[in-house]
N, C-alpha and C positions, 0 to 999 in steps of 0.2 A: 703492805704499804701502798697507799693510794695518793700519788703526787697531786692529782687534781683536787682531792679533798683537803690535802695539806695546804695547797695554795690559798684556800679560803681563810687560813689563819694569818695571812700576811697582807695587811691592808694596802701597802704600797703597790702591790702587784696588780691591783684592780683599777687601772687607769689607762688612758690612751696617751701615746706619745706621737706627736705629729699625725694625728688622725688614725693611728693604728693601735690595737691592743698591745700593751707592753710585753715584750719578751726579754726578760732579764738574764743575760748570759755573761755576767761579769762577777761571778761569785768568788773567783780566786782573789779578786781585789777586795771585795767585802760582800758579805751575805746580807740579805734582808732580815728584818726582825719580826717574829711572830707577835701576835696580839698579847700573848701571855708575858713576854719579856717587856713590852711597852707598858703594860699594866703594872708589872712588878716595880719598875722604875717610878712610875707615876705614884703608886701607892706609898713607896718609900718617901718621896718628897712631900706627899700630902699628910702622912701620918707619923713617920719615924725619923725625920731629918734631924740629925744632931751629930756632933763629932764623936768618934769612937774612942774607947779605952779610957777616956779622961773624966767623963762625968759620972756622977752617982745618981743622977736624976733618971726618971723613967724613960724619957726619949733617948738619952745617952745609952742606957742599958739595951733598949730595943735595937738601936742602930748597931751597937757592938755585936749583939746576937746575930743580926742579919749579915753583917760583914764576916764574922768568923764562921757563921753557918755556910756562907758561900765558899770559904776556904775548905771546909770539910767536904763540900760537894766536888770541888776540883780534885782533891786528894782521892776521893772514891772513884771519880771519873777516870783518873789515870792509874788507879790501883797503887797509889803511893803508900808506903808503910805508915806514914803519920802526916797529919795536916801541917805540923811545924816545918815540914820539908817543902811546903808550897809558899813561895814568895809572890805576892801580888806586884805586878809591874804595869807599865803603860801598854805593853804588848811584847811580841817576840823581839823586836829591835832592842828595847830596853833590857830585856832578859839576857840576850846574847852579850850586850855591852857590860852587864854586871859580871858575867863570867869572864869575859876578855880582860876587864879591868881589875876585878876583885880577886880573880883566881890566876889568870895567865900572867899578868904583869908581876904578881907576887912570887910566882914559882918558876917561870922560865928563865933560863940562863943562855948566854951566848953558846951557839952550837946545837941547842935543842931544836926540835922540828915541830911544826904545826902542819898537819895534813888536812887538806880540804879538796873540793872538786871545782871544776869550772862551771858546773851547773848551779852554783850557789846564788841565792839572792844577795844583793849588796849587803844586807843586814848580817849575813853570815860570811862575809868576806872582808869588808873594810875593818871591822873590829880586830880581826886577826892580822891584817896588814899592819895596823897601828901597834898591836901587841908585839909583833915581830920587830918592828922598827925600834920600839922602846927597850927591848930586852936583848937584841942581837940574835934572836931565834931565826930560823929559816922556814919559809913558807913553801910547802910542796903540794903538788896536785896529783890526785889519782887520775890516770888517763880515762878519757871517755871513748866508748865504742862508737862506731858509725851511727847506731840507732839511739845514742844518747843514754846508754846504760853504762854501768861499771861492772867489772868482773872481780870476783874474790881473789883471783890470781894476781891482778894488778894491785888490789888492796894489800895483799901479803908482800908484794915487792916494794910498794911505796912506804908502808909503815915499817920503820926500823927500830932498833934499840934506842936510837936518838929521839924518836918521836915521843912527845909528851902529851899532845892533844890531837885528837881527830875530831873535826867539826864538819858535820854533813847534814843535809836536809833529808828528812824521811821521804818527802815527795817533792819533786821539782815543780816550781810554779810556771815553768815554760814547757818542759818536755812531758810532764806528767809522770815521769819515771818514779817508781817506788823502789827505794834502795833497801837492801837486805840488812836492816839495822842490827838485828840480834847477832848475825854472823860477823858483821863489821866490829861490833862491840867485843866479841870474843877474840878477834885478832888483835884489836887495840889493847885489851887487857893482858893478853898473853905476852905482848911486847912492852908492857909497862906504861901504856898511855891511858888517858881517860878519853871518853867519847862524849861530845856535846851535840845534841840533836836539835835542829830547827824543825819544830813540829807545826809550823803555821799552816802548811797545806795538807798535813796528814790528820791532825786531831779532829777536824770537822767531818772527816769522810770515812774513818775506819776505827775500830776498837784499838785503843792504845793501852798497853800494860807495861809501865816503866820497869816493874820488877822482872817480868818475863824477858823484856828486851835487854835488861841489865845495863841501862844507860846511866851515865854519871850525872848529866844535866839534860833536861828536856824543857823546851819552851813552847808557848802557845799564845795566840791572839784571840781575844773574845769576839771581835767583830767578824771574824771569818767563820764563826760557828754559831750564828744567830744571836750573838750577844752584842752589847754596845761597843762603840769605839772607846779608846783610851783605857782599856783594861786588858790585862793578860796575866800570864803566870810563868814563873820559873820553878821547876822541880829540880832538886839536887839531892844527892846522897848526903846523909846527915853529917858525916865526918868532914866531908869537903866543905859544906856550908859552915860548919863550926869553925873551921880553920881559916875561912876567908874573912878579910876585912870589908866592912861596908864601903861603898863609894859615894854615898850621899849622907850628909850629916845635918843634924838639926833636932827639932822636937820629935818626941815619941820613940825614937830609936835608941835613946840613952837610958842608962841605968843610974849612974851618978855623974854629976858634973862638978868639977872643982875649978878653981881659978886657972890652973895650968894643965889640967888633964881631965879626961872623961873616960867612962867605961860604957859598954854597950849592953843593951837588953839581950835576952836569949832569942833563939830562933822562934818564929820567923821575923820578929819585929825589928831586929837590928838592921834589916835591909829595907825597912819601910819608913823612912824619915818623913816627917810632915804629915799633913792631913791627906789621907789616901782618897782614891776615887771610890767612895763608899757606894754610891748609886750604881757605878759600873760593876762592882763586885756583886751587888744584888741582882743586876741584870744578867750577869754571867751565870750566876747560880740558877736563875730562871731558865736560861738557855740550855743549861745542862739537864734540867728537869725535862724540858721539851724534847731534847735529843734522845735522852734515855727512854722516854716513853715510846718513841718511834723505834729505837734500836739501831745502834751503829752498824751492825751487820746488815740490817735491812737497807740502810742508806748506801752502804758500800756496794751491795748487790745491785741496787737500782742504778747507781752511777756507772758500774761496769757495763751493764746492758745498754744504757743510754749513750755512753761514750763509744762503744762498738757500733751502735746504730749511726752515730754522727760520723764516725770515720768512714763507714760504708757510703753514706749519702754524699759526704764532701769529696771522697775519692773519685766519685763519678763525674765531678766537674772538671772539664779539661783545663789543664794549666794550673790547677790548684795544688800546692805543695803542703803536705802535712809533716810536722816535725815530731820526733820522739818515737818511742817504741809503739808498736801496734797493739800489744797486749801488756797486762800487768801494769796499769797506769791509773792514776786518779782521774776524776771527771773533768777533763779539759782537753781541748783540741787547739793546738797552735798551728797557724797556717799562713801562707802568702798566696795571693791571687795574681799569678803572672807578674807583670811589672807594675801593677797598680800599688801605689804606696799604701801601707796598712792604715795610715791615718785617713786616707781617702776612702778605703774600704769601710772603716768604722763610721765615717761621716754619712756615707750613702745608706748603710744599714740603719743608722739612727733615724733617717727619714722614713724608714719602714717600721719604726718602733722597736728596733732590736738593739740592745745594749751589749757591745763587746768591748774588749780592751785592745788598744793598739799602742805600739811603742817597743821599748827594749825591756819592759817589765822588770826594771831594776836588776838586770842581769846582762850588763854590757859585755863582759868576757865571754859569756855563752853566745851572744849574738855574733861576736867575731868568730867563734868556733863554728857557728852555723853558716858563716860567710854572708850574713845579711845585716842590715842596719837596724831593722825592726821587724816585728811580726804582728799579726792579728791573733787574738785568742778568745775563743768561746769556752766558758767554764760553767759547769753544771752543778746543781745542788738538788736537794730532796724535792723541791717544788717544780722542777723542770720536767718536761714530757717530750715524747717523740714529735708531737705537734710543734713544739718550740724548735726542734731540730729541722723539721720540714720547712718552717718559716725561714730559718737561717739559710738553708740550702737554696730555696727558691729566690731569696733576696740576693744571694751571692751570684746566682745566674743573671739576675737583672743588673747587678753591679758590673759583671763581666761584659754584658751587652752595652751598658752605658758607656764604659770607657773604651770598648773595642780594643782591648789590650793585645799585645803580642806576647805569647808565653816566654818566660825566661828560659834560655837554652844553655 
């Protein structure tokens, strides 16, 4: 895998920002799009644009084939048993809300437990808070270790016979922690619970096999894996999906509509009311083609090396604090530079043409656990290089000199 050659596939990366070549290190928020994805979306709108499933004309048939073909690609990408187990959504947030509303609110009772962690993105926390309030269930948290990991012993202790749902991120968007999903799934199932996995930060960076992991629900966002915004997917075990009620009603998801009652279509369409994001699905399919051509194992290996290099370079900067485990993490480094506010750090880096994220990263409970209000985050992907990390480190040293900060004690 040659990240420099791959960078040539991304038109947006070949520009200057504030007089400097762009170094894009905000991939955990969204990744850039290769030319093949852009062309696939353009080709759809120029040649195949029509509504899906409803028309018998040629354009309608071609659009339907493209849309359902993308579903097949997602199923293959995740090693799902069947494409009907793939529900297209706006992204991970929508997918998690479908499970929290369509499954949790229908099945939970007072006294039941939902188990999550404090490292969750708000999208995998707030829906469970609301489900607990609506049903009388209790929300419980697996404790975090000082380095931001969890232990299987704590999972065993937290998940009880009362637990009905375990909801957890495969990888943390702040700490980079990779959670042992297969082992957590085994514990959850042994105790009578299902497991829901937030795959927003894992799917772009490592090979995912939902059957090997034995997860009950798995979610992903297309824009974090070289695809367009506004498209994602929910995978679910077939029996669970069959038993769930849809949460959005209208055209396309119906079978028969009477004056006082209606019935729903079969999977997956009962969850996809209205006109879907057809071009987004086409773009997601093209992104999967692109990633599979490179190889997820190659991407993961590249990011491991690059992240370790970044940790070494940034650790050498006096007063810089890095959060999360030093090993077994996805490609991001979250940090603070002394007492300089992360927003100021990001602003100065932007003047050097370097894009990083700053703030609470939609993880306010985790920020409080870290005892900070915000952090800066550099996140890497397949087109980033050691030179990008060098630019980041050199600019952080300039930032430190500019503010003349006093290290936090």
